[in-house]
Phi, psi and omega in degrees: 000148179234140176236130180238127179262114178277324176203164184235139177246145178279352188258345186236135178276149183298335182078195186253148175247123182265137187254087180294162173086007185262149175296116177309317185279350181269165171249147189233140169264130183239126171209155184290145174242150173300157338286173190081011178270000173231146174297152176274122186270172181080023179228195188299144176315323184287334176275336182283328178271136174276122190283351193238127183294335189290340177287328181272312181239131183311151174259147175233110184221165178274157175309322183291322177298312174299331178274330195250316182261318179090195173237152181279132177268146184280161173288142177241150168294151163317142178050034171254147176240170176224120177258134182245129173256134184231118184233123182295136174265000000 
């Protein structure tokens, strides 16, 4: 999956991203891939800090959770991307 930021607002949080198309009964490991797997330094504090623990330590969740609740996305700079590798266990 890929997440791309076209612009960043100081007033809105990035929200959650649902990952459709997964088997609800299976468990999946989710982790970020380069580029975009580390925060970009030198910007506003909100963009430097990752708000989600799954970015630092891989998450293992069911397809049902990933499809219905999704994952909290980190704040991204404009024109920055985040690639997610989702592996069935």
